[in-house]
Structures are given as structure tokens and as C-alpha cells.
C-alpha positions, 0 to 999 in steps of 0.5 A, spaced: 533 526 485 532 520 480 529 515 484 524 521 487 522 522 480 521 515 478 517 514 484 512 519 483 511 517 476 510 510 478 505 512 484 502 517 479 501 512 474 498 507 478 493 512 482 490 514 475 489 507 473 486 505 480 482 511 480 479 509 473 479 502 473 479 500 480 485 496 479 493 496 480 496 493 473 501 488 474 505 491 468 506 497 472 508 493 478 513 489 474 516 495 471 517 499 477 520 492 481 525 492 475 527 499 475 528 499 483 532 493 482 536 496 476 537 503 479 539 500 486 544 495 484 547 500 479 547 506 484 549 501 491 552 495 488 550 488 491 547 492 497 542 496 493 540 489 490 539 487 498 535 493 499 531 492 493 529 485 495 528 487 502 523 492 500 520 487 495 519 481 500 517 485 507 510 488 504 509 481 501 510 477 508 506 483 512 501 483 506 499 476 504 496 474 511 492 480 510 490 478 503 488 471 505 483 474 511 480 478 505 482 485 509 486 488 503 486 487 496 492 484 492 494 490 488 495 494 494 500 489 497 503 489 490 503 497 490 507 497 496 512 491 494 514 495 488 515 501 492 519 497 496 523 495 491 524 502 488 526 505 495 527 500 500 524 497 507 525 504 511 521 508 506 516 503 505 515 503 512 514 510 513 510 510 507 505 505 509 504 508 516 502 515 513 498 511 508 494 508 513 493 514 517 491 518 511 486 512 509 483 511 516 481 519 515 479 518 508 475 512 511 472 516 516 470 521 512 467 516 507 463 513 513 460 519 515 458 522 508 454 515 507 451 515 514 451 507 513 455 504 519 453 497 517 460 496 514 463 498 521 458 494 525 460 488 520 467 488 521 466 489 529 462 482 529 468 479 525 473 481 530 469 479 536 467 472 533 475 471 531 476 473 539 471 469 541 472 462 537 479 463 537 479 461 529 481 465 524 477 466 518 476 470 512 473 477 512 467 478 507 462 484 507 459 487 501 458 493 506 465 495 507 468 501 505 472 500 499 476 506 495 482 506 491 489 506 495 494 508 490 492 515 490 492 515 498 499 512 497 501 518 492 499 523 497 502 520 502 509 520 498 508 527 497 507 528 505 513 523 506 517 528 501 515 534 505 516 531 512 523 528 510 525 534 506 527 530 500 527 536 495 
């Protein structure tokens, strides 16, 4: 229950700053990572440290190439790294899947509301060019839909809690 409360406070805090400043603060990430390592180590010993480390490193391994391609901001990767340090890789995987689904739905809603499909068309051309040329290059677009992901991750975590009956 303590881990649940700490995670909710972390995601709520990062959601507020992400909405207000469009940034996930490094200080929030660092505090969450430290809390994750300390909590998991105290409750599970060396296995807890391994769980926290795995939860921290796997989002980095998956997210860093996406960051290099310009597909995801570094703050969002750090958000999942901190969550992983607090909750382990399995919970992070579930949270990532739920967040991607909710974020996708939210993106479609924003796209339909704005009626500006140029970002989608630009992304389609980017993927097509990479497939044709067989060269990986960074994605740069001024027209792509951007929104703070931390609030989506927060709501995803609430869904995660309900789905896995964690209350």
C-alpha cells in the first residue's frame, strides 16, 4: 500500500508539472528513483535492488533509440524509468501498454478536434522514406501532435490499479 501511495504521489506531481511547464523535472525523477531503490531494497533485500535496477534500465534501453529518432521526449523516458525503479519491470510494462493505448486514443481525439492531418501525413512520409531508403534518420516535424504524457500515465496507473485489483 505504501508503494501504491508513493507511486500515485509521484505521478500526480509529475502530471502537474508536465501540464504546467510541459516538462518532467529531473528532481522529481531522481527522488522517485531513490525512493524506489530504497523501498525495494528494504522490503525485498538484494532482490528488491535487482527489481528496481531492472525497472530503471529496461525503459532506458527501449526508450533511448526512440528518443534518438525524435519520436519520444527524454522526460517521458525518465518518467517510465522512475516508475520502473519504484514498481519493477512487469508493472512498468503494463503501465506502458495502457499509457500507449490511452495516449493513442487521446492523440486521435486531438487530431479529429484540430482537423489538421498534416502531422499524420508527415509521419507517414517519414516511415515510408525509411522503408524505401533503408536508412534510419531522426523524425522532425512541427505539425505533429504533442501533449504532456505524465497525466496520461497517471490515469493509466489508476486504470492499472483497477485492472489488477490493487486496492
